[in-house]
C-alpha positions as CSV (number, residue, x, y, z in Angstrom):
1,M,-84.2,40.1,54.3
2,K,-81.9,38.8,51.9
3,V,-78.9,37.1,54.0
4,L,-75.4,36.7,52.4
5,K,-74.0,32.9,53.2
6,F,-70.5,32.2,52.4
7,P,-68.1,29.7,53.9
8,V,-65.6,31.0,56.7
9,D,-63.1,27.2,56.1
10,T,-64.1,24.4,53.6
11,E,-62.0,22.2,56.1
12,A,-62.2,23.4,59.7
13,G,-64.0,19.2,60.9
14,K,-67.3,18.6,62.1
15,G,-68.5,21.8,64.2
16,F,-69.4,22.1,68.1
17,D,-69.5,25.8,69.2
18,C,-68.3,29.5,67.3
19,L,-68.2,32.3,69.7
20,V,-67.2,35.7,68.5
21,E,-64.9,37.8,70.6
22,D,-61.3,40.4,70.2
23,L,-59.7,37.4,71.5
24,N,-56.1,39.1,71.0
25,K,-57.0,43.1,72.0
26,D,-56.5,44.1,68.7
27,G,-59.8,46.3,68.1
28,R,-61.7,44.2,65.6
29,D,-63.6,40.6,66.1
30,D,-62.9,37.6,66.1
31,L,-64.3,34.2,65.6
32,I,-62.9,31.5,68.1
33,I,-64.7,27.3,67.0
34,T,-64.3,24.4,67.7
35,T,-64.7,21.5,65.8
36,Y,-63.5,18.0,65.7
37,Y,-62.2,15.7,63.3
38,K,-64.2,12.4,63.3
39,E,-61.2,10.8,60.8
40,Q,-58.3,12.2,63.6
41,E,-60.1,11.0,66.5
42,E,-58.7,14.7,67.4
43,G,-60.7,17.6,68.2
44,F,-59.3,21.4,68.2
45,V,-59.8,25.6,69.4
46,F,-60.2,28.1,66.3
47,V,-59.5,31.7,66.3
48,Y,-60.6,33.4,62.8
49,E,-59.2,36.8,62.6
50,V,-62.3,39.0,60.2
51,P,-60.9,40.5,57.3
52,S,-60.5,44.0,57.6
53,D,-62.9,44.5,54.8
54,F,-64.9,41.9,55.4
55,P,-66.9,39.6,53.5
56,K,-64.8,40.4,50.7
57,G,-61.3,39.2,52.2
58,V,-59.3,35.3,54.0
59,F,-60.1,34.4,57.5
60,R,-56.6,34.3,59.2
61,K,-56.8,30.6,61.4
62,H,-54.5,30.4,63.7
63,I,-54.8,27.2,66.1
64,I,-54.9,27.7,70.0
65,A,-55.9,24.3,71.7
66,S,-56.1,21.0,69.9
67,G,-55.5,17.3,70.7
68,F,-59.0,16.2,72.3
69,R,-60.6,13.4,72.2
70,A,-63.7,12.1,72.7
71,S,-64.4,8.7,75.1
72,D,-64.8,5.3,73.3
73,L,-67.4,4.8,75.8
74,I,-69.8,7.0,74.9
75,A,-72.1,5.3,71.8
76,G,-73.2,7.3,68.2
77,D,-71.4,10.5,67.5
78,S,-69.5,11.4,70.4
79,M,-66.9,14.7,69.8
80,S,-64.7,16.9,72.2
81,P,-64.3,20.2,72.0
82,G,-67.3,21.3,73.1
83,S,-69.2,25.1,74.0
84,A,-66.7,27.8,74.5
85,K,-66.7,31.3,77.0
86,S,-65.0,34.0,77.2
87,F,-63.8,35.6,80.5
88,H,-61.6,36.9,83.0
89,P,-60.4,35.0,85.8
90,H,-60.0,38.0,88.2
91,V,-61.8,42.3,87.4
92,S,-57.5,43.8,87.0
93,L,-58.0,41.6,83.8
94,V,-60.0,43.6,82.5
95,G,-58.9,45.5,79.5
96,N,-56.1,42.1,79.3
97,K,-57.3,39.1,76.4
98,P,-59.8,36.7,77.9
99,S,-59.4,33.5,79.1
100,I,-61.7,30.3,77.3
101,M,-63.3,28.3,79.2
102,L,-63.9,25.0,77.8
103,S,-66.3,21.9,77.7
104,G,-64.5,19.3,76.4
105,D,-67.8,17.3,76.0
106,D,-67.6,13.9,75.0
107,D,-64.3,13.4,76.8
108,G,-65.6,14.3,80.6
109,C,-63.1,17.2,81.4
110,H,-63.1,21.0,81.8
111,Y,-60.7,23.6,80.7
112,I,-59.1,27.3,81.1
113,L,-57.5,28.5,78.5
114,T,-55.3,31.0,79.3
115,P,-53.5,33.9,76.6
116,T,-50.0,32.8,77.6
117,S,-48.3,36.8,76.4
118,E,-50.6,40.6,75.4
119,Q,-49.1,40.7,72.4
120,K,-51.9,40.6,69.2
121,D,-49.8,38.8,67.3
122,D,-49.1,36.3,69.0
123,W,-52.3,33.2,69.5
124,S,-50.1,31.1,71.9
């Protein structure tokens, strides 16, 4: 099998987790990436819109959460955030944009990221 390999973002920091989900409910998959910048000591959750002309198109990047800081008490290569999982907090919300359950990994916390808008072009 021949595999095509190409970077989505060469400046995304140290990646931890990746999830594929139609996050904005536009009918196309998006990539949710958790990443940490060691130099800045800050973690982020990025969403990349998969281009319609994949794999040649440009992945549009959105920052949906930031400000994650790993604990100073943990020795070694600590980072935050960690794993991400999408879910709907109630059956009546299925069909709406999903929330994201997020492990803080080395910050010792867990988070729920909830969309504030159902508009497809609003990433808040």
